[in-house]
N, C-alpha and C positions, 0 to 999 in steps of 0.2 A: 741632470740625472743624478739621483742619489746613489753613491757607491758604497759598498760594504768593505770593511777593513780586511786586508789580505796579508798574512805573515810574509816577512821579507824572504823567507826561505822558499816560498812558492814562486817559481820562475815561469811556469807554463810549459817548460820542456818535459814535464812529467807525463803529459798526455800521450795517448796512443798515436803512433806515427800516421795512421790513416786519418785521424781527426786533425792532426797537424797539417796534413796535406790539404784537407778541406779548407782550413783556415788561410791557406796561401792565397786564396782569392781576395783576401782583405788586405788593406794597408798594414805594413809591418807592426806599427805601434798598436793599432786596433786589434790585430791578430793576437799579439802578446797579452793584451788586456782580456780578451775573450778567453784565451787559453787559461789564464790564471783563475778566472772565475769558474771555468769548467773543472779545474783541479780541485777547487774548494767544494764543488758539488760532489765529486767523487769521494773526497775525504769525509764529508759529513753525512752522506745519505743514509748510512746505517745507524750511526749514533745520534745524529741530530737532523732528522728529516726536514724540520721547519727551517733550520739554518741553511741546509742544502737548497731548499726551495727558494730562499731569498737570493742566493747567488745565481741560481738558474734564471731567475727573472731579470737580473742584471745582464747576464749573457744574452738573453733573448732580446732585450731592448737594443743591445749593441749589434747583434748579427742574426736577425730572425730568418734570414734567407740561407743559412747554413744548416744542412740536415742534421749534423751532429749536435748542434745547439738545440734544435727542436726536439731531438731524441732525449737529450739530457734533461730538458725542461719537462718532458713527458714522464720520465722516471722519477724526477723530484716531486711532481704533482701526484704521481701514483703512490709514492712512499708516504705522502701526507693525506691519502685517501680522497684526493680531489679528482675523482675518476672521470668526470665529464671533461675537465681541462686536460687531463692526461691523454684521454682518447683523441681529443682534437690535435694535440701535439704529435702523437704517434701517427695519426693519419697524414699530417703535414709532412713528417719525415719520410713516410712511405711514398707519398706522391713525388718527393724530390729524388729519392733513390731508386724506386721501383722494386726494391727487394721485399721479401715477405717475412723476414726474421722477427718482426715485431707482432706478427699475427697472434701468437698465443697471449701476449700481454694485453693486446687490444681486446681479445675475447674476454680476458679476466676483468677488464674495465667494464665490459657489458654486465658481467656478474655483479660488480660493485655498484652499478647503477640499477640493480634489481631487474635485470633482463636476462635471466639464465637461458631462456629459449633462444635468444639471439646468439649467445655464446655457443650453444649446441649447433646452431646453423653454421657458425663459423668453423666448428670442429669438423664438419662434413664438407667443407668447401675445397675446391681444387688447390687453393693456396697451401693447404697442409702438406700435400705431396711434394711441394717444393722446399719444405723445411728439411734441415739436417736432422740427424737422429736425436740430438738434444732438444731441438725444437718440437719434434713430433712427440717426445715424451712429455714435454711441458704442455703441449696441447691436450694430451690425454689426461693430465692432472687437472687442467682447467675444465675439461668436459665432465670428469668425475665430480668435480666440485659443483658444477651446474646441476648435475643429476641430484646431488644431495640438497641443493637449494630448492629443488622441486619435490623433495621428499621421496625421490625414487632411489631408495637406499640399495636395493639389490642390483639395480642397473648400474649404480656407481661402482659396486664391487666388480661387476662384469667388465665395465669400461677399463678398469685398471689391470685386469688380467691380460698379460701380453708376454711376448718373448723376453722383453727387457726385464720384466718382473721375475720371470722364472730363471733368468741367467745368473750364474754364480760370479760372473765378472763384475768387478766394482768400477762403476763409472761415476762421473760427477753428479748424475741424477739418481743414482741407485738408492741412497738413503732416503731421499724425499719420496720416491716412488713406493718403497717398502713401508714407510711411515704412513703414507696416505692409504695404502691398502689395509694396514693394521687398524687404522682409525675407522675405516669404513666397516671392517669386520666387527669391531667393537660396537659400532652404532646399531648393528642388528643383533647384538647379544651373543656373538660367537667369540667368547672371551678366550677360550683355549687357543684358537687359531690366531686371534689378535695378539696374544702374548708371544706366540712363535714369530710373528712378523715384526713386532716391536723389537724382539731380540735380534732379528736379522738386520733391522734398520740400525741398531746400535753398532753392529759389526761393520757396517758400511759407512757410518757417520764419523769420518776421520777429522772433520773440522768443526764438529759441534753445530751443524746447521739445523738440527732438530732437537726436541726435548724427549727423544725416544727413551733414553735411560730413565728419566723421571717417570714416564708413562709405564715403563716396565716395572719399576719399583712399586708404583701405585697398585698395579695389578697383583704384585706379589705380597701386598699388605705391609710394605716397609715404609716407615715414615721417618724422614730426616728432619731434625729440628736443631737450628743453631741458636745457642744461648750464650750470653756474655755475663760472667759473674763480675759484678761491679766491685766486689771487695778485693779479689785477687787478680782481676783482669785475665781470667782464664777463659778460653773459648772451648765450649763443649759441643760435640756433635752427638746427639742422642738418637739412637735407633730404637724404635718401639716395635716390639714383636709380640704378637698375640699367640700365647701358648695354651693349647687345650690340655688340661691335666689328664684327660682320658687317652691322649695320644701317646703312643710309645715309639721309641726309635730302636734301631738295631743295637745302639750302644747302651740303651737303658731298657732291659726287658721288663715286661709287665710283671707285677707281683702275682704269684700263684694264688695267694689267699686274698680274695676279694673282700672288701669290707661289707659287713652286714648292713641291713637297712637302718639299724639303730646307730651304727658307727658312721654311716655316710653323712656328709654335710647336707643341709637343707637345699642349697642351690649349687649346681655344678657350673660354676662360672670360670671363664678362662683367666689365667694370670697375665698381667702386663709386665713384661720384663724390659727394663731399660738398660742398654749397653752404652756406656759413656766412653768416648775417645777424647781425652783431655790433653790439649797442648798449650803450653804457655806462650804468650806473645813474645 
């Protein structure tokens, strides 16, 4: 069996204690080997999904009868958009454990396979009632996504409306739920409401799990451009703002004497103002 290189600092002890307990059914040396491969899956799955997938296949060949291994293989396949393979692994893990916590991601695999109707069927199944609050919110997100897959945009908005969305309490799922709601509103042209909910998503997004701040800036007409000056190696962040010359502010009152038709310019075009924040490396 072809093995993949594992850094010496990876011991296998980094894995969750519940997974470690599952691996106790294996011989000690084999359990350590599987654990180290699972640690590599966890390390790489966000930054290098293909790499994580490779380690998950090694772990799977070593211990396919361990539920935690099947689950890790499922998530690695899911991260690389191998939805059919991911679904098979999740189903295997669920048969071994009997729990329903993988139900939402299984439904999302159905979406990935082009079967949103199946995902909606799963959203209405009894298994959903057995999920904890985080799982139920995740299932709601998947169901809303399935509605959008079917071009049922208004239904997607209704699906996301819930006590969790209305709550001011910040939970691990809050930013993603608000972001999905804002995106659904924007899809039907309700830009004002979308902006409000993107702003609320930014407030809740403490770990940067969404690009809500970028979406909010886009709606506000702010464009950020990073440029490197090769001569002096200065980094410039340029903010482009469109300014309407006919627009006045409280600090700059409009002139009382309006220009005549002869004095007025031929075209009334907005000015582009670039504000540069320059920092030397």
